[in-house]
C-alpha positions in Angstrom: -42.6 -49.5 -0.8 -42.1 -53.2 -0.3 -39.1 -55.4 0.4 -39.1 -59.1 -0.6 -36.5 -61.5 0.9 -36.0 -64.9 -0.6 -33.7 -67.4 1.1 -32.1 -70.4 -0.7 -30.1 -73.3 0.6 -28.4 -75.8 -1.8 -25.2 -77.8 -1.8 -24.4 -76.7 -5.4 -23.7 -73.0 -5.0 -22.8 -72.4 -8.6 -26.0 -73.9 -10.0 -28.0 -72.1 -7.4 -26.4 -68.7 -8.3 -27.0 -69.4 -12.0 -30.7 -70.1 -11.3 -31.0 -66.9 -9.2 -29.3 -64.8 -11.8 -31.5 -66.1 -14.6 -34.5 -65.2 -12.5 -33.2 -61.7 -11.8 -32.4 -61.0 -15.5 -35.8 -59.6 -16.2 -36.1 -57.3 -13.1 -35.2 -54.0 -14.8 -37.9 -54.6 -17.5 -40.7 -54.7 -14.9 -42.3 -51.5 -13.8 -42.1 -50.8 -10.0 -38.7 -52.6 -9.5 -36.3 -50.5 -7.3 -33.4 -52.6 -6.0 -31.9 -56.1 -5.8 -29.1 -57.6 -3.8 -27.7 -61.2 -3.7 -26.0 -62.0 -0.4 -24.2 -65.1 0.9 -24.3 -66.1 4.5 -20.9 -66.7 6.1 -20.0 -70.4 6.8 -23.2 -71.7 5.1 -24.6 -72.6 1.7 -27.5 -70.2 2.3 -28.0 -67.4 -0.1 -30.4 -64.5 0.4 -31.9 -62.3 -2.4 -33.5 -59.0 -1.3 -35.6 -57.0 -3.8 -37.4 -53.7 -3.3 -40.6 -52.8 -5.1 -43.0 -49.9 -5.4 -45.9 -52.1 -4.3 -47.1 -55.7 -4.1 -48.6 -55.8 -7.6 -45.3 -54.8 -9.2 -43.6 -57.7 -7.4 -46.4 -60.1 -8.4 -46.1 -59.0 -12.0 -42.4 -59.9 -11.9 -42.9 -63.2 -10.0 -45.2 -64.3 -12.8 -42.3 -63.9 -15.3 -39.8 -66.1 -13.6 -41.4 -69.2 -15.1 -39.6 -72.4 -14.3 -36.7 -70.8 -12.5 -36.0 -73.5 -10.0 -34.4 -71.3 -7.3 -37.3 -69.0 -7.0 -39.8 -71.9 -7.2 -38.3 -73.5 -4.1 -38.0 -70.4 -2.0 -40.8 -68.9 0.0 -40.7 -65.2 -0.2 -41.0 -63.1 3.0 -42.7 -59.7 2.4 -41.8 -56.6 4.5 -43.4 -53.2 4.3 -40.7 -50.5 4.4 -41.5 -48.2 7.3 -38.4 -45.9 7.1 -35.3 -45.9 5.0 -32.1 -43.8 5.2 -29.2 -43.6 2.9 
């Protein structure tokens, strides 16, 4: 299992959220996708998107589909292997 964290910072929050949502529209159509969450940091323009994937190749397959989505083009993803998860 793999978690990807994208962080974005832009003064135009509405445009940024629109870019992010258009990039996430295709998630459920990609095999290996598990979970996505969009979070806003308090007292900041920073937005974080966290996605969970079955493996790195599933994430890379999706990343190739986001095309010219400006938000995901400007963010550098951080990759985390999930060691343990409780619900």
